[in-house]
C-alpha positions, 0 to 999 in steps of 0.5 A: 419597606426598611433599609436592608430590604431594599438593599437586598432586593437591589443586591438580588437584583444586581446578583441576577443581572450579573449571573445572566452574563454567565456563559452557558455552555453549548450542547454538544454536537455529536457524541457517543453520550449524548443524553448524559453529557446534555443532562451534567451540562444542565445540572453542573449550571443549575449547581452553580446558580444555586450556590451563588444564591446560597452565598449571597444570603449567607454574605447578607447575613454575616455568616460566611466564614473565611475558609469558605471564602476561599471556596467560593472564589474556587466555585466553578469547581465546586459541584461535588463531582471529580474534576477529571470525570466532569472533563470527560463528560463536558467534552465537547464533540467538534465534527469537522475538527475531529474529522480533519484531526483523523485524516493527519492521525492517519497520514502520520500512522502511514508515514511512520509505518512507510518508514518502518517498512522501506525497502533496502534500494528505495531510497535511492530510486526514489532520488533518482526517478522523483523529477523524471516521473514529474515530467512524464505525469504532466505529459501522459494522456491515461490512454490504456495499454492495450492501445498504446504502440511498443518498442521492443528492445532485443540483443544478445546477453549482457549488452545493457538492454535492461539499463536502457529499458530503466532509462526510457521509463523512468526507474529501476523497474528491472533488474540490472546486475553484470552477469548475463541471462537475467532478464527472461520475461518480457517486462513492460513499462511506460515511456513519454517522449514530447507528444509521444507516449510508447510502451518500452519491451524489455527481453532476455538475451537472444542465443546464438544457434550455432553454439553448443548447449554447454557454451549456453549455460555457461553464458547464461550462467544456469547451474543444475544444482542451485535450487534444484534440490528434490529434482530428478538429474534427468528432469533437471537435464531437461528443464535446463536445456528447454531455458533458452528456447523458453527466453528466445521464445518470449523475445520473439513475441516481443518482437512481433508485438512491437511497431519498432524494434531496439536492436542492441549491441555492445560498442566496447565488446565489438561485433560479434558472430551472435550480434551478425546472426541477429541482425540476418535474423531480422532482416529476414522475418521483419523487414517490415518493421522499423529496426533502429541499431544502438551501439550502447556503452558509448560514454565518450561522444568522440570515442563513440562514432570510432565504436559504431563504425564497426557495426555499419557492416550490420546493414543497419545505421549505428547510433552511439548510446550510453544507457549509464549516462544518457548520452545519445539517449534523446536522438534515440528517441526522436528515432524511435518516435519517428517510426511510431503513428501519432494517438489521435484523441478521440472519443474512443480514448476514454480515461482509464478507470481505477484498475487493481493490481493482484501480486502473486507472491509466495515461497520459491517454486509453488506453481505462482507463475502457473497461476498467471499463465492459467489466468490469461491463458498463454504462456506469459511468463516462462515456467519451469522446475527450476527454482528462481526462474522468475526474477523481475515482476512482471506485470499483465492486464487481465479482464475478468469474466465480467468485465473487471480490469486487473493488472497481475504481477508475478513476482519471484519466489521469496526465501528467508534473508539468511538463506539469500544473504548466504547464497551471495547471489545480488541477482535473488536479493534484487529479485526479492526486493521486486517481490516486496514491492510488487506487494507495496504497489498492489491491491490484492496479495494472493499468497500461494502455498503448496497443498503438499508442503507444510506451512513454513516459518517463511510463509508466516514473514510474507504473510506478516508483511502482508498485513502490516502493508495493508493489503487485501489478501487470498489463500491460495493452495496450489497443487491441490490435486496432489493430496490424495485420498480427498473427501468432504472433510479434507478441505475444512481440515486443511482450513484449519490448519492454515488458520492455525498456522497464519492466524495473522490472515484470519480474515483471508479467504482461501482458494483451492486450486490446480494451476497446471491443469486449469482447475478453480483458477477462476476463483482466483479472480472471482474471490480477488474482485470481492477483496478489493470491493471490501477493501474499498467499502466505506461505512457512513459515520452514523451506522459506525458509531452505532456498531461501536455503541453497540459493542460498548454497551456489551462490553465495556472497557476494563476499569483501572485499579483506580476506578478508571474506565476508557470512553469512546466519544467519536469514531470515523473512518479516515480511509480505504484500501485499507479501511482505517478507523480512527476512535478518539478516547480519553485515555489510550492506556485505558483501552488494552490490547484485549479491548482492542481486538475485541473491537476489531471482531466486532466491526468485522461481525457487524460490518463485514470487510472480509479479505482485508485487513483494517486499522483501528487508530486509538487517539487519546483527548489533548488536556488543555494547557494550563494558559489555555485553561486561564484563558478560557476563565478569564472569558468566563468571569470568575467567580472571585470577580463575582463575589467582589461586586456582591460585596460592593452593592452590600 
């Protein structure tokens, strides 16, 4: 054997040993393009090996040039394929890492959306109630609402009942404005004091029967013009005449179902004839109940006892408090808990399951309160032709025919922002904020429209808000009996008109009902139950990626002028309520809005999700930084070092 042959054989063995140290890229764990991806990796590795062997042969014969030596230094990029295309094909899929990143993407999107949809007075409420809710959370035992004892707050108008209610439940749940007659319906909220947990009930002002109807209207600030447009004068007068009695009826129901009654009076205004009448009414009809007389607006502890001494004549022991500053509320809660029986832990008190909430929203006077009353089978809220009768967001527990529990939320009518501002009514502005909050804390929203009224721009704006909040939705066409000459095609034509004008809710089911007569109102609960199940549904990753693969195979992302095309590496459902899907792609700019809508349509066609919005988040692949790329190349033994060792070996 010649010296040259022995030298070549030794060089070849050294070369092969060096090639064995070149790491082979690991196969991907999961990808929408698994077969082609693996093939490209193996092909690239084979090309690198063949190129090294050819260069060795040319080095031995001295045929390699200086220009080729520079190319040899970049041997890892000399396989004849575009660098960017190699990066896309060689993108390794780490499922666990992508799943964690998907959750992070959803969290960032939710935070940014909540900041964008922030309600006007939400920031102040969060600061005031954060610590209080934390303390209450540690003491609660998840006792169902129907088993909690109730504490009703009663009194004449404008004595601070809603302010005390907010103080006890922790938060600005009730509207507090310095004008009488703001609260009309019963408003419920949970409160905790020590080991006791109970339900606080806010009521409207109980009026004096000795006053004339004119005085009552002036005291409650009831008008026969605002919100009464298009209503005959006789109907207006009848509705106004019934309003005080309906408010009192709600207060009477609250007192009858309560274990403890908080009789609230105004310490600054002093004793009035209305206070005397209410005290006589409580002693006469509810002497068997625990009645506590609280004198509100006694901010000064020293002057408070002097202000409260005037109310001894009512026959109850007065206690000075201040709902505004919290003075005396601790002692008041001690007295309240003394009148309550302690609920012992037993096997009957099972932890309450998740109860979906259904918010009933819409423009004023479309029949939202009538729908709530028809569902629960009682006059839970006041129904009147006066626009804006409902002011607070009224929560009511309801059990469907199949035993499923729901929390129904009746809301105030939502008018245009410009109309609310021009009216100058602080109460209406706060009522609209409460309605938006009800949408945010609900799971399903029933958007109520009137059958004979045309769909307006305000309906579209409410629908847009529902979709952006990510809530399930069903469209309720109320007062369906007012449509004349109905036939089999009426509902079809009406649905086409609704779909055309509310395109952002094209996925929402439509229910036709007549709340006053009770026709088809049960279909609202059936549809809401289906929507909630779809909203809480989760697809497996295998099924989801199969749907995406089929959608991409049927219609690939469009190519750019430069020849680039979007690629989908991986897809996962990162959240429910609403269903949120994260797509990991090469570049988000390569997926236009039309293709994103196509992908959403394919998901709905193949996977369902009727009645709920779905969110598609597109995550571009982060390119490696230069320092990370250089560090990776050092670990993979660059070809330049291989060339130097080969030269030394020869």
